[in-house]
C-alpha positions as CSV (number, residue, x, y, z in Angstrom):
1,M,8.8,-33.6,-36.0
2,S,6.2,-31.6,-34.2
3,S,6.6,-28.9,-31.9
4,Y,4.2,-28.2,-29.0
5,I,3.6,-24.6,-27.7
6,T,2.2,-24.3,-24.3
7,H,0.1,-21.2,-23.5
8,S,-0.3,-20.1,-20.1
9,S,-1.8,-17.0,-18.4
10,R,1.1,-17.0,-15.8
11,P,4.5,-15.6,-16.9
12,H,7.6,-17.8,-16.6
13,E,9.3,-18.0,-13.3
14,S,12.4,-16.3,-14.5
15,V,10.4,-13.1,-15.2
16,L,8.4,-13.1,-11.9
17,P,10.0,-11.4,-8.9
18,R,10.8,-13.8,-6.1
19,P,8.8,-13.1,-2.8
20,H,10.9,-12.7,0.3
21,T,10.8,-15.9,2.4
22,D,12.5,-14.1,5.4
23,A,10.3,-11.3,7.0
24,H,13.4,-9.8,8.5
25,H,15.1,-9.6,5.1
26,R,12.0,-7.8,3.7
27,M,12.1,-5.2,6.4
28,R,15.8,-4.6,6.1
29,T,15.2,-4.0,2.3
30,Y,12.0,-2.0,2.2
31,G,11.4,-0.9,5.8
32,K,8.4,-1.2,8.1
33,I,5.0,-2.0,6.4
34,R,3.1,1.3,6.3
35,P,-0.7,1.6,6.0
36,M,-2.3,2.2,2.7
37,E,-4.1,5.3,4.0
38,E,-2.1,8.3,5.2
39,P,-3.2,9.6,8.6
40,G,-5.6,12.5,8.4
41,F,-5.0,16.0,9.9
42,F,-6.6,15.3,13.3
43,E,-5.0,12.0,13.6
44,R,-1.5,13.5,13.0
45,L,-2.4,16.4,15.4
46,F,-3.8,14.2,18.4
47,G,-2.3,10.9,17.5
48,R,-4.0,7.5,17.2
49,R,-6.7,6.6,19.8
């Protein structure tokens, strides 16, 4: 009786979070997608151009 151990760099599917397949469901859960950078002082003062 031999046992085989499979090594993989990817974790098992039960550990990985499932991506949202529905964009509307993602928006209801987490809100609108925000930019990575926060707007600067002048951009907040005068708005986007």
